[in-house]
Steps between C-alpha positions, in 0.01 A plus 500: 500500500819553301594133525153399385538709187829330419364148538155559354442320171186701426646848532450574129136389497256786474155480663346521154684189375289188454602204713559183302539177690836331436307176455309644204830587333618138522206347314600370162277542198425129515387525863281799417350313206422193710346720770278675245391167355426362848280802571325459165462121525477406869355162401838386362802398706831681466642191326227509234560871446874444460427220252283739297777761495748231392262404220493863382880492503503179298261649242733799464810291421618476859513870584268748666724805470358758269141416595312737729399351835138576413537304176652202681221524758235490227660204323544306826139576595382358168696180571357474851 
């Protein structure tokens, strides 16, 4: 039991802590945005959705930073 405590990576986790998948932590904002758009517009391919997001970027002088994801989602939806 003592050796398990030394090698355990979860020894500081309390039962009340919420488990977050490591995969969820690796999703970029862009990936999350595309996923949300795919759920909202299942009739469009991923490529078409990415094109719509790129169009939003083009409209905003080549950058999306500073825009809320929800705002980008709305603008891309309007393009789709």
